[in-house]
Structures are given as C-alpha cells and as structure tokens.
C-alpha positions as CSV (number, residue, x, y, z in Angstrom):
1,M,40.6,96.3,-44.9
2,R,38.3,96.1,-48.0
3,Y,38.7,95.8,-51.7
4,E,36.7,98.0,-54.2
5,V,36.1,96.6,-57.7
6,S,35.6,99.0,-60.6
7,V,35.5,97.7,-64.1
8,Y,35.6,99.0,-67.7
9,N,32.1,99.0,-69.2
10,G,32.9,99.7,-72.8
11,T,32.0,103.4,-72.7
12,Y,35.4,104.6,-71.4
13,Q,34.0,104.9,-67.9
14,L,34.4,102.7,-64.8
15,E,31.4,100.9,-63.4
16,Y,31.6,100.4,-59.6
17,R,30.8,96.8,-58.7
18,G,31.0,97.1,-54.9
19,H,33.4,96.6,-52.0
20,F,34.4,93.2,-50.6
21,E,36.0,92.1,-47.4
22,T,38.4,89.6,-48.9
23,F,40.6,89.7,-52.0
24,D,39.1,86.4,-53.1
25,E,35.6,87.9,-53.1
26,A,36.9,90.9,-55.1
27,I,38.6,88.6,-57.7
28,D,35.4,86.6,-58.1
29,E,33.4,89.8,-58.8
30,F,36.2,91.0,-61.2
31,Q,36.1,87.7,-63.1
32,K,32.3,87.8,-63.2
33,A,32.4,91.3,-64.7
34,E,35.0,90.2,-67.2
35,S,32.9,87.3,-68.4
36,E,29.8,89.6,-68.7
37,Y,31.8,92.2,-70.7
38,I,33.3,89.7,-73.1
39,Q,29.9,88.0,-73.7
40,N,28.6,91.3,-75.2
41,F,30.8,90.6,-78.2
42,E,30.5,87.9,-80.9
43,Y,34.3,87.6,-81.5
44,E,35.9,84.2,-81.4
45,V,38.5,83.6,-78.7
46,G,41.9,84.4,-80.0
47,T,41.0,86.8,-82.7
48,T,42.5,90.3,-82.8
49,E,39.1,91.9,-82.0
50,Y,38.6,89.6,-79.0
51,N,42.1,90.2,-77.7
52,H,41.6,94.0,-78.1
53,E,38.4,94.0,-76.1
54,L,39.9,91.8,-73.4
55,E,42.9,94.1,-73.3
56,N,40.6,97.2,-72.9
57,F,38.9,95.5,-70.0
58,M,42.0,94.4,-68.2
59,F,43.9,97.7,-68.7
60,N,41.0,99.9,-67.6
61,S,39.5,97.8,-64.7
62,R,40.9,97.7,-61.2
63,I,40.7,96.4,-57.7
64,D,41.6,99.0,-55.1
65,K,42.5,98.3,-51.5
66,S,41.1,100.7,-48.9
C-alpha cells in the first residue's frame, strides 16, 4: 500500500508531491508543502486572509491511498 500526496498550489491546480510507503511519510510531506505554501504570503497568523489561504490549502489538498 502507498500514499500519494497532491497539494493545492494557489493556481487552482493540484501539485503532485510523490508517493510514500507509510502514512507518516505522507503526512510529513503534506505538512512540508503546507508550510511552503503559507510562507508565500505575508499575512499574520490568525488574520482573515491567513485563515482563508490555509483553508484553501487544506480543502483542496489530499492524501490518497492506493
């Protein structure tokens, strides 16, 4: 079994980040991608804009089991 990570990249498209043998590896990559995505913005944590971008990332990104 493997896990495929696809994340929202801000252009309303998914970016394939790879496949991983364990869920822990997939979560690590997902969290790394989330951090990279959020760093592209200069919003302060907790602002409406920050929360909106975080919501976009979380809603549109995914980990699929195959």
